[in-house]
A tleap script that builds the chain and sets N, CA, C and O, in Angstrom:
source leaprc.protein.ff14SB
mol = sequence {
  NARG ALA MET PHE ASP LEU ARG PRO GLN ASP
  GLU SER THR ALA PRO VAL ASP LEU ARG LEU
  TYR VAL ARG ALA ASP GLY GLN PRO LEU THR
  GLU THR TRP VAL TYR GLN TRP THR PRO PRO
  GLN ARG PRO GLU GLN ALA ARG LEU LEU HIE
  ASP ALA ALA ALA PRO VAL ALA ARG CGLU
}
set mol.1.N position { -169.430 -121.076 123.840 }
set mol.1.CA position { -168.515 -121.948 122.288 }
set mol.1.C position { -166.452 -121.567 123.096 }
set mol.1.O position { -165.629 -120.689 123.350 }
set mol.2.N position { -166.691 -122.860 123.120 }
set mol.2.CA position { -164.818 -122.469 122.923 }
set mol.2.C position { -163.856 -123.370 121.933 }
set mol.2.O position { -163.686 -124.564 121.686 }
set mol.3.N position { -163.428 -122.348 121.594 }
set mol.3.CA position { -162.358 -123.330 120.135 }
set mol.3.C position { -161.220 -123.177 120.437 }
set mol.3.O position { -160.959 -122.071 120.908 }
set mol.4.N position { -160.356 -123.933 120.339 }
set mol.4.CA position { -158.387 -124.499 120.556 }
set mol.4.C position { -158.222 -125.029 119.740 }
set mol.4.O position { -159.195 -125.601 119.250 }
set mol.5.N position { -157.088 -125.147 119.184 }
set mol.5.CA position { -156.476 -126.182 118.398 }
set mol.5.C position { -155.110 -126.674 119.813 }
set mol.5.O position { -154.378 -126.072 120.599 }
set mol.6.N position { -155.521 -128.558 119.322 }
set mol.6.CA position { -153.958 -128.889 120.350 }
set mol.6.C position { -153.340 -130.046 119.736 }
set mol.6.O position { -153.827 -131.095 119.315 }
set mol.7.N position { -152.403 -129.702 119.773 }
set mol.7.CA position { -151.174 -130.250 119.113 }
set mol.7.C position { -149.973 -130.458 120.018 }
set mol.7.O position { -149.161 -129.583 120.317 }
set mol.8.N position { -149.955 -132.098 120.535 }
set mol.8.CA position { -148.878 -132.179 121.218 }
set mol.8.C position { -146.963 -131.808 120.702 }
set mol.8.O position { -146.572 -131.719 119.538 }
set mol.9.N position { -146.060 -131.654 122.005 }
set mol.9.CA position { -145.009 -131.265 122.203 }
set mol.9.C position { -144.699 -132.262 121.348 }
set mol.9.O position { -144.576 -131.893 120.180 }
set mol.10.N position { -144.478 -133.813 121.638 }
set mol.10.CA position { -144.119 -134.806 121.485 }
set mol.10.C position { -144.467 -135.569 119.892 }
set mol.10.O position { -145.433 -135.491 119.133 }
set mol.11.N position { -143.736 -135.989 119.865 }
set mol.11.CA position { -144.739 -137.050 118.357 }
set mol.11.C position { -145.844 -138.013 118.983 }
set mol.11.O position { -146.779 -138.416 118.291 }
set mol.12.N position { -145.677 -138.411 120.495 }
set mol.12.CA position { -146.900 -139.123 121.703 }
set mol.12.C position { -148.375 -139.370 121.591 }
set mol.12.O position { -149.188 -138.446 121.574 }
set mol.13.N position { -148.716 -140.690 121.510 }
set mol.13.CA position { -149.868 -140.746 120.946 }
set mol.13.C position { -151.331 -141.047 122.151 }
set mol.13.O position { -152.547 -141.164 122.005 }
set mol.14.N position { -150.376 -141.078 123.332 }
set mol.14.CA position { -150.843 -141.068 124.869 }
set mol.14.C position { -152.290 -140.050 125.080 }
set mol.14.O position { -152.634 -139.073 124.415 }
set mol.15.N position { -152.633 -140.382 125.690 }
set mol.15.CA position { -154.496 -139.799 125.389 }
set mol.15.C position { -154.208 -138.906 126.098 }
set mol.15.O position { -153.664 -139.279 127.138 }
set mol.16.N position { -154.341 -137.833 125.988 }
set mol.16.CA position { -154.709 -136.214 126.703 }
set mol.16.C position { -156.236 -135.560 127.334 }
set mol.16.O position { -157.307 -135.217 126.834 }
set mol.17.N position { -155.711 -135.607 128.565 }
set mol.17.CA position { -157.569 -135.379 129.591 }
set mol.17.C position { -157.448 -133.339 129.297 }
set mol.17.O position { -156.706 -132.375 129.488 }
set mol.18.N position { -158.400 -133.622 128.885 }
set mol.18.CA position { -158.488 -131.908 129.053 }
set mol.18.C position { -159.994 -131.562 129.748 }
set mol.18.O position { -160.968 -132.297 129.585 }
set mol.19.N position { -160.026 -129.932 130.799 }
set mol.19.CA position { -161.284 -129.907 131.579 }
set mol.19.C position { -161.218 -128.572 131.058 }
set mol.19.O position { -160.234 -127.861 131.263 }
set mol.20.N position { -162.258 -128.177 130.365 }
set mol.20.CA position { -163.172 -126.413 130.418 }
set mol.20.C position { -164.163 -126.448 131.442 }
set mol.20.O position { -164.811 -127.439 131.778 }
set mol.21.N position { -164.260 -124.908 132.076 }
set mol.21.CA position { -165.137 -124.523 132.714 }
set mol.21.C position { -164.935 -123.148 132.314 }
set mol.21.O position { -163.803 -122.903 131.897 }
set mol.22.N position { -165.668 -122.300 132.339 }
set mol.22.CA position { -166.632 -120.983 132.066 }
set mol.22.C position { -166.239 -119.957 133.596 }
set mol.22.O position { -167.060 -119.998 134.512 }
set mol.23.N position { -165.406 -119.385 133.703 }
set mol.23.CA position { -165.600 -118.339 134.329 }
set mol.23.C position { -165.773 -116.647 134.668 }
set mol.23.O position { -165.556 -115.990 133.650 }
set mol.24.N position { -166.124 -115.782 135.900 }
set mol.24.CA position { -165.906 -114.289 135.576 }
set mol.24.C position { -165.725 -114.378 136.772 }
set mol.24.O position { -166.238 -115.256 137.467 }
set mol.25.N position { -164.783 -113.264 137.289 }
set mol.25.CA position { -164.551 -112.598 139.004 }
set mol.25.C position { -164.517 -113.687 139.621 }
set mol.25.O position { -165.290 -113.837 140.568 }
set mol.26.N position { -163.711 -114.622 139.288 }
set mol.26.CA position { -163.108 -116.028 140.379 }
set mol.26.C position { -165.004 -117.229 140.273 }
set mol.26.O position { -165.259 -118.204 140.979 }
set mol.27.N position { -165.406 -116.957 139.782 }
set mol.27.CA position { -166.997 -117.882 140.059 }
set mol.27.C position { -167.415 -118.137 138.381 }
set mol.27.O position { -167.723 -117.379 137.461 }
set mol.28.N position { -167.177 -120.260 138.580 }
set mol.28.CA position { -167.229 -120.790 136.975 }
set mol.28.C position { -169.177 -120.621 137.056 }
set mol.28.O position { -170.152 -121.016 137.695 }
set mol.29.N position { -168.679 -119.514 135.596 }
set mol.29.CA position { -170.649 -119.679 135.309 }
set mol.29.C position { -171.194 -120.878 134.485 }
set mol.29.O position { -172.373 -120.966 134.145 }
set mol.30.N position { -170.353 -121.683 134.228 }
set mol.30.CA position { -171.101 -123.296 133.514 }
set mol.30.C position { -170.781 -124.441 134.133 }
set mol.30.O position { -170.827 -124.325 135.358 }
set mol.31.N position { -170.506 -125.397 133.784 }
set mol.31.CA position { -170.735 -126.618 133.777 }
set mol.31.C position { -169.527 -126.835 133.535 }
set mol.31.O position { -169.001 -125.938 132.878 }
set mol.32.N position { -168.210 -128.550 134.092 }
set mol.32.CA position { -167.132 -128.422 134.229 }
set mol.32.C position { -167.390 -129.594 133.019 }
set mol.32.O position { -168.042 -130.617 133.225 }
set mol.33.N position { -166.695 -129.218 131.598 }
set mol.33.CA position { -166.870 -130.045 130.321 }
set mol.33.C position { -165.706 -130.712 130.483 }
set mol.33.O position { -164.844 -129.889 130.792 }
set mol.34.N position { -165.149 -132.095 130.408 }
set mol.34.CA position { -164.334 -133.554 130.366 }
set mol.34.C position { -164.395 -134.382 128.892 }
set mol.34.O position { -165.289 -134.767 128.140 }
set mol.35.N position { -162.753 -134.434 128.925 }
set mol.35.CA position { -163.234 -135.440 127.467 }
set mol.35.C position { -161.650 -135.958 127.646 }
set mol.35.O position { -160.752 -135.559 128.388 }
set mol.36.N position { -161.686 -136.706 126.940 }
set mol.36.CA position { -160.774 -137.602 126.253 }
set mol.36.C position { -159.675 -137.819 124.797 }
set mol.36.O position { -159.796 -138.758 124.010 }
set mol.37.N position { -158.828 -136.938 124.709 }
set mol.37.CA position { -158.741 -136.817 123.535 }
set mol.37.C position { -157.309 -137.625 122.990 }
set mol.37.O position { -156.165 -137.398 123.383 }
set mol.38.N position { -157.673 -138.478 122.126 }
set mol.38.CA position { -155.919 -139.597 121.471 }
set mol.38.C position { -155.783 -138.933 119.803 }
set mol.38.O position { -156.462 -139.004 118.779 }
set mol.39.N position { -154.440 -138.237 120.235 }
set mol.39.CA position { -153.988 -138.341 119.298 }
set mol.39.C position { -153.611 -138.741 117.871 }
set mol.39.O position { -152.424 -139.056 117.794 }
set mol.40.N position { -154.294 -138.819 116.707 }
set mol.40.CA position { -154.117 -139.873 115.859 }
set mol.40.C position { -153.025 -140.697 116.024 }
set mol.40.O position { -152.564 -140.684 117.165 }
set mol.41.N position { -152.270 -141.675 114.928 }
set mol.41.CA position { -151.619 -142.306 115.017 }
set mol.41.C position { -150.579 -142.013 113.844 }
set mol.41.O position { -151.168 -141.436 112.930 }
set mol.42.N position { -149.527 -142.172 113.626 }
set mol.42.CA position { -148.253 -141.085 113.119 }
set mol.42.C position { -148.299 -140.944 111.877 }
set mol.42.O position { -147.524 -140.135 111.365 }
set mol.43.N position { -149.248 -141.713 111.027 }
set mol.43.CA position { -149.666 -141.334 108.942 }
set mol.43.C position { -150.834 -140.579 109.684 }
set mol.43.O position { -150.707 -139.355 109.708 }
set mol.44.N position { -151.771 -141.022 110.196 }
set mol.44.CA position { -152.897 -139.876 109.829 }
set mol.44.C position { -152.443 -138.680 110.279 }
set mol.44.O position { -152.707 -137.630 109.692 }
set mol.45.N position { -151.265 -138.780 112.045 }
set mol.45.CA position { -151.062 -137.445 112.110 }
set mol.45.C position { -149.946 -136.461 111.588 }
set mol.45.O position { -149.675 -135.318 111.957 }
set mol.46.N position { -149.455 -137.157 110.739 }
set mol.46.CA position { -148.458 -136.392 109.271 }
set mol.46.C position { -149.685 -135.686 108.737 }
set mol.46.O position { -149.925 -134.480 108.787 }
set mol.47.N position { -150.489 -136.753 108.165 }
set mol.47.CA position { -151.528 -135.963 107.088 }
set mol.47.C position { -152.195 -134.552 107.556 }
set mol.47.O position { -152.339 -133.467 106.994 }
set mol.48.N position { -152.558 -135.090 108.915 }
set mol.48.CA position { -153.489 -133.944 109.715 }
set mol.48.C position { -152.964 -132.374 109.653 }
set mol.48.O position { -153.684 -131.465 109.237 }
set mol.49.N position { -151.324 -132.143 110.225 }
set mol.49.CA position { -150.771 -131.482 110.050 }
set mol.49.C position { -150.043 -130.948 108.900 }
set mol.49.O position { -149.329 -129.950 108.994 }
set mol.50.N position { -150.206 -131.563 107.878 }
set mol.50.CA position { -149.832 -130.821 107.021 }
set mol.50.C position { -150.634 -130.093 106.301 }
set mol.50.O position { -150.192 -129.128 105.677 }
set mol.51.N position { -152.246 -130.514 106.261 }
set mol.51.CA position { -153.268 -130.512 106.105 }
set mol.51.C position { -154.056 -129.216 106.494 }
set mol.51.O position { -154.904 -128.553 105.898 }
set mol.52.N position { -153.332 -129.081 107.972 }
set mol.52.CA position { -153.746 -127.894 108.873 }
set mol.52.C position { -152.769 -126.578 108.000 }
set mol.52.O position { -153.162 -125.469 107.637 }
set mol.53.N position { -151.543 -127.138 107.869 }
set mol.53.CA position { -150.736 -126.179 107.250 }
set mol.53.C position { -150.768 -124.996 105.384 }
set mol.53.O position { -150.374 -124.026 104.737 }
set mol.54.N position { -151.681 -126.337 105.504 }
set mol.54.CA position { -152.188 -125.554 104.072 }
set mol.54.C position { -153.033 -124.530 103.545 }
set mol.54.O position { -154.194 -124.853 103.794 }
set mol.55.N position { -152.999 -123.749 103.105 }
set mol.55.CA position { -153.514 -122.134 102.658 }
set mol.55.C position { -155.129 -122.901 103.162 }
set mol.55.O position { -155.071 -123.907 103.869 }
set mol.56.N position { -156.533 -122.333 102.733 }
set mol.56.CA position { -157.684 -122.450 102.460 }
set mol.56.C position { -157.783 -122.027 101.211 }
set mol.56.O position { -157.300 -120.938 100.903 }
set mol.57.N position { -158.266 -122.623 100.521 }
set mol.57.CA position { -159.191 -122.545 99.066 }
set mol.57.C position { -160.253 -121.049 99.196 }
set mol.57.O position { -160.726 -121.009 100.331 }
set mol.58.N position { -160.621 -120.102 98.506 }
set mol.58.CA position { -161.864 -119.357 98.443 }
set mol.58.C position { -162.248 -118.580 97.763 }
set mol.58.O position { -161.631 -117.564 97.444 }
set mol.59.N position { -163.626 -118.971 97.307 }
set mol.59.CA position { -164.584 -118.948 96.185 }
set mol.59.C position { -164.838 -117.567 95.960 }
set mol.59.O position { -165.613 -117.219 95.069 }
savepdb mol mol.pdb
quit
């Protein structure tokens, strides 16, 4: 399982190509995962960045 946060350096909404695989000792252990992510448009982008910075409520 892999988890990561991706935040474009500028305000571009151009698609981003992602490629991921797991390797050990230089040898691939998994198949390659390929995905094209499209950043949200500007109003949605601002909301997501605000929500990401907000503290998480704990019960």
